ZABA-662941 format. One record per atom (N, C-alpha, C): x, y, z; chain; atom name; residue number from 1. Coordinates in Angstrom, 3 decimals. Example, Ala and Ser with C-alpha at 12.3 -4.5 7.8 and 13.67 -1.06 7.14 Angstrom:
      east     north        up  fido  drentor  bagu
    13.190    -5.690     7.800     A        N     1
    12.300    -4.500     7.800     A       CA     1
    13.200    -3.300     7.800     A        C     1
    12.850    -2.250     7.080     A        N     2
    13.670    -1.060     7.140     A       CA     2
    12.900     0.030     7.870     A        C     2
***
This chain:
      east     north        up  fido  drentor  bagu
   -25.073    36.737   -44.703     A        N     1
   -23.998    36.004   -44.046     A       CA     1
   -24.409    35.796   -42.645     A        C     1
   -24.227    34.429   -42.350     A        N     2
   -24.695    34.068   -41.001     A       CA     2
   -23.472    34.496   -39.973     A        C     2
   -23.977    34.860   -38.818     A        N     3
   -22.952    35.173   -37.690     A       CA     3
   -23.115    34.215   -36.535     A        C     3
   -22.061    33.843   -35.996     A        N     4
   -21.941    33.008   -34.942     A       CA     4
   -22.766    33.633   -33.712     A        C     4
   -23.464    32.765   -33.054     A        N     5
   -24.242    33.338   -31.945     A       CA     5
   -23.410    33.033   -30.611     A        C     5
   -22.575    32.018   -30.598     A        N     6
   -21.835    31.842   -29.468     A       CA     6
   -20.276    31.631   -29.753     A        C     6
   -19.429    32.012   -28.930     A        N     7
   -18.031    31.788   -29.045     A       CA     7
   -17.463    30.624   -28.200     A        C     7
   -16.612    29.958   -28.716     A        N     8
   -15.865    28.898   -27.934     A       CA     8
   -14.573    29.441   -27.378     A        C     8
   -14.465    29.349   -26.102     A        N     9
   -13.266    29.897   -25.548     A       CA     9
   -12.183    28.864   -25.372     A        C     9
   -11.267    28.749   -26.246     A        N    10
   -10.295    27.594   -26.311     A       CA    10
    -9.026    28.098   -25.438     A        C    10
    -8.792    27.234   -24.413     A        N    11
    -7.805    27.696   -23.223     A       CA    11
    -6.487    28.240   -23.900     A        C    11
    -5.973    27.746   -24.912     A        N    12
    -4.638    28.086   -25.297     A       CA    12
    -4.634    29.381   -26.139     A        C    12
    -5.762    29.914   -26.480     A        N    13
    -5.817    31.081   -27.266     A       CA    13
    -5.890    32.408   -26.352     A        C    13
    -5.764    32.169   -25.229     A        N    14
    -5.671    33.452   -24.377     A       CA    14
    -4.749    33.226   -23.091     A        C    14
    -4.489    34.292   -22.496     A        N    15
    -3.699    34.171   -21.256     A       CA    15
    -3.944    35.457   -20.438     A        C    15
    -3.682    35.242   -19.129     A        N    16
    -3.983    36.398   -18.243     A       CA    16
    -2.997    37.483   -18.340     A        C    16
    -1.778    37.255   -18.756     A        N    17
    -0.636    38.169   -18.981     A       CA    17
     0.252    37.885   -20.015     A        C    17
     1.054    38.821   -20.499     A        N    18
     2.056    38.553   -21.588     A       CA    18
     3.037    37.497   -21.065     A        C    18
     3.530    36.722   -21.971     A        N    19
     4.593    35.732   -21.550     A       CA    19
     5.776    36.485   -20.940     A        C    19
     6.460    35.826   -19.959     A        N    20
     7.704    36.387   -19.444     A       CA    20
     8.784    36.130   -20.344     A        C    20
     9.964    36.731   -20.011     A        N    21
    11.191    36.542   -20.903     A       CA    21
    11.523    35.135   -20.820     A        C    21
    11.505    34.596   -19.753     A        N    22
    11.703    32.971   -19.681     A       CA    22
    10.784    32.182   -20.494     A        C    22
     9.563    32.422   -20.473     A        N    23
     8.527    31.623   -21.234     A       CA    23
     8.847    31.825   -22.689     A        C    23
     9.175    33.001   -23.117     A        N    24
     9.495    33.291   -24.593     A       CA    24
    10.742    32.456   -24.923     A        C    24
    11.853    32.561   -23.993     A        N    25
    13.022    31.784   -24.349     A       CA    25
    12.686    30.366   -24.414     A        C    25
    11.940    29.770   -23.499     A        N    26
    11.538    28.427   -23.451     A       CA    26
    10.761    28.017   -24.847     A        C    26
     9.818    28.814   -25.137     A        N    27
     9.024    28.464   -26.325     A       CA    27
     9.934    28.672   -27.587     A        C    27
    10.793    29.562   -27.691     A        N    28
    11.753    29.761   -28.797     A       CA    28
    12.694    28.598   -28.871     A        C    28
    13.087    28.021   -27.778     A        N    29
    14.017    26.876   -27.735     A       CA    29
    13.248    25.554   -28.281     A        C    29
    12.031    25.452   -27.886     A        N    30
    11.254    24.278   -28.315     A       CA    30
    10.964    24.378   -29.715     A        C    30
    10.640    25.581   -30.331     A        N    31
    10.440    25.756   -31.639     A       CA    31
    11.612    25.583   -32.502     A        C    31
    12.909    25.820   -31.967     A        N    32
    14.117    25.610   -32.666     A       CA    32
    14.386    24.065   -32.775     A        C    32
    14.061    23.271   -31.668     A        N    33
    14.237    21.905   -31.690     A       CA    33
    13.254    21.356   -32.778     A        C    33
    12.055    21.659   -32.784     A        N    34
    11.110    21.181   -33.774     A       CA    34
    11.662    21.510   -35.191     A        C    34
    12.117    22.741   -35.468     A        N    35
    12.706    23.192   -36.769     A       CA    35
    13.831    22.124   -37.121     A        C    35
    14.713    21.855   -36.161     A        N    36
    15.814    20.970   -36.302     A       CA    36
    15.434    19.506   -36.502     A        C    36
    14.056    19.226   -36.458     A        N    37
    13.682    17.891   -36.667     A       CA    37
    13.654    17.055   -35.433     A        C    37
    13.835    17.717   -34.153     A        N    38
    13.666    17.018   -32.960     A       CA    38
    12.281    17.003   -32.515     A        C    38
    11.775    15.859   -32.359     A        N    39
    10.323    15.826   -31.912     A       CA    39
    10.079    14.929   -30.652     A        C    39
    11.050    14.304   -30.240     A        N    40
    10.973    13.433   -29.083     A       CA    40
    11.355    14.029   -27.858     A        C    40
    10.803    13.697   -26.757     A        N    41
    11.024    14.486   -25.418     A       CA    41
    12.478    14.459   -25.038     A        C    41
    13.055    13.241   -25.151     A        N    42
    14.505    13.267   -24.656     A       CA    42
    15.424    14.163   -25.661     A        C    42
    15.151    14.179   -26.850     A        N    43
    15.974    15.071   -27.810     A       CA    43
    15.651    16.612   -27.463     A        C    43
    14.439    16.902   -27.255     A        N    44
    14.160    18.276   -26.768     A       CA    44
    14.959    18.652   -25.399     A        C    44
    14.905    17.706   -24.469     A        N    45
    15.564    17.866   -23.192     A       CA    45
    17.156    18.081   -23.490     A        C    45
    17.655    17.088   -24.387     A        N    46
    19.171    17.367   -24.683     A       CA    46
    19.418    18.676   -25.223     A        C    46
    18.565    19.160   -26.116     A        N    47
    18.705    20.436   -26.779     A       CA    47
    18.642    21.583   -25.897     A        C    47
    17.632    21.551   -24.942     A        N    48
    17.620    22.551   -23.878     A       CA    48
    18.709    22.710   -22.897     A        C    48
    19.310    21.497   -22.567     A        N    49
    20.561    21.432   -21.785     A       CA    49
    21.697    22.067   -22.504     A        C    49
    21.778    21.834   -23.737     A        N    50
    22.836    22.301   -24.576     A       CA    50
    22.835    23.781   -24.866     A        C    50
    21.547    24.356   -25.152     A        N    51
    21.426    25.691   -25.554     A       CA    51
    20.705    26.593   -24.738     A        C    51
    20.027    26.053   -23.692     A        N    52
    19.093    26.779   -22.799     A       CA    52
    17.793    27.054   -23.259     A        C    52
    16.991    27.619   -22.476     A        N    53
    17.284    28.312   -21.205     A       CA    53
    17.333    27.299   -20.064     A        C    53
    18.089    27.790   -19.054     A        N    54
    18.290    26.859   -17.890     A       CA    54
    16.930    26.563   -17.304     A        C    54
    16.832    25.381   -16.688     A        N    55
    15.586    24.891   -16.251     A       CA    55
    15.504    24.515   -14.853     A        C    55
    14.228    24.319   -14.450     A        N    56
    13.013    25.167   -14.835     A       CA    56
    13.403    26.640   -14.741     A        C    56
    12.407    27.406   -14.416     A        N    57
    12.548    28.893   -14.464     A       CA    57
    13.785    29.146   -13.425     A        C    57
    14.759    29.929   -13.977     A        N    58
    15.882    30.319   -13.053     A       CA    58
    15.518    30.973   -11.881     A        C    58
    14.352    31.665   -11.959     A        N    59
    13.827    32.600   -10.798     A       CA    59
    13.111    31.615    -9.934     A        C    59
    12.869    30.366   -10.309     A        N    60
    12.024    29.416    -9.558     A       CA    60
    12.724    28.606    -8.702     A        C    60
    12.440    27.355    -8.494     A        N    61
    12.825    26.597    -7.418     A       CA    61
    14.296    26.104    -7.486     A        C    61
    14.921    25.749    -8.592     A        N    62
    16.185    25.368    -8.522     A       CA    62
    17.170    25.582    -9.706     A        C    62
    16.647    25.911   -10.938     A        N    63
    17.517    26.299   -12.074     A       CA    63
    18.413    25.021   -12.464     A        C    63
    18.041    23.804   -12.060     A        N    64
    18.849    22.611   -12.388     A       CA    64
    18.765    22.301   -13.861     A        C    64
    19.633    21.433   -14.363     A        N    65
    19.526    20.918   -15.765     A       CA    65
    18.166    20.259   -15.934     A        C    65
    17.620    20.368   -17.327     A        N    66
    16.411    19.740   -17.749     A       CA    66
    16.497    18.190   -17.685     A        C    66
    15.335    17.567   -17.270     A        N    67
    15.159    16.227   -17.402     A       CA    67
    13.895    16.021   -18.147     A        C    67
    13.445    14.931   -18.633     A        N    68
    12.073    14.723   -19.194     A       CA    68
    11.123    15.002   -18.095     A        C    68
    11.194    14.565   -16.806     A        N    69
    10.187    14.792   -15.914     A       CA    69
    10.026    16.195   -15.537     A        C    69
    11.206    16.934   -15.511     A        N    70
    11.115    18.424   -15.327     A       CA    70
    10.432    19.252   -16.301     A        C    70
    10.747    18.863   -17.574     A        N    71
    10.153    19.583   -18.762     A       CA    71
     8.612    19.332   -18.688     A        C    71
     8.337    18.026   -18.436     A        N    72
     6.791    17.790   -18.368     A       CA    72
     6.133    18.561   -17.385     A        C    72
     6.711    18.555   -16.113     A        N    73
     6.210    19.355   -15.076     A       CA    73
     6.161    20.862   -15.379     A        C    73
     7.222    21.477   -15.925     A        N    74
     7.233    22.850   -16.231     A       CA    74
     6.162    23.165   -17.235     A        C    74
     6.030    22.281   -18.298     A        N    75
     5.064    22.603   -19.350     A       CA    75
     3.606    22.466   -18.781     A        C    75
     3.368    21.662   -17.954     A        N    76
     2.074    21.564   -17.186     A       CA    76
     1.947    22.683   -16.403     A        C    76
     2.962    23.177   -15.616     A        N    77
     2.754    24.395   -14.856     A       CA    77
     2.483    25.626   -15.723     A        C    77
     3.175    25.716   -16.704     A        N    78
     2.987    26.949   -17.539     A       CA    78
     1.509    26.833   -18.343     A        C    78
     1.066    25.660   -18.660     A        N    79
    -0.225    25.420   -19.216     A       CA    79
    -1.329    25.534   -18.310     A        C    79
    -1.101    25.584   -17.042     A        N    80
    -2.234    25.638   -16.127     A       CA    80
    -3.010    26.860   -16.190     A        C    80
***
């Protein structure tokens, strides 16, 4: 049996720390949107505003309602 001699480190397969409660809530909410057949950004934003979590991070800058721009910025921040 051949063994791989090098490993590929794919960025989304690891993280420096466990997800926060907020990150888990946000991920769960996005998964619920997908499960409900919502796949467009505006639909996900509507669902987040209806069901939470408050956005962006309530411990962060403002805790204001989600917008498409806020969700994109928050996902970019969390994925950095």
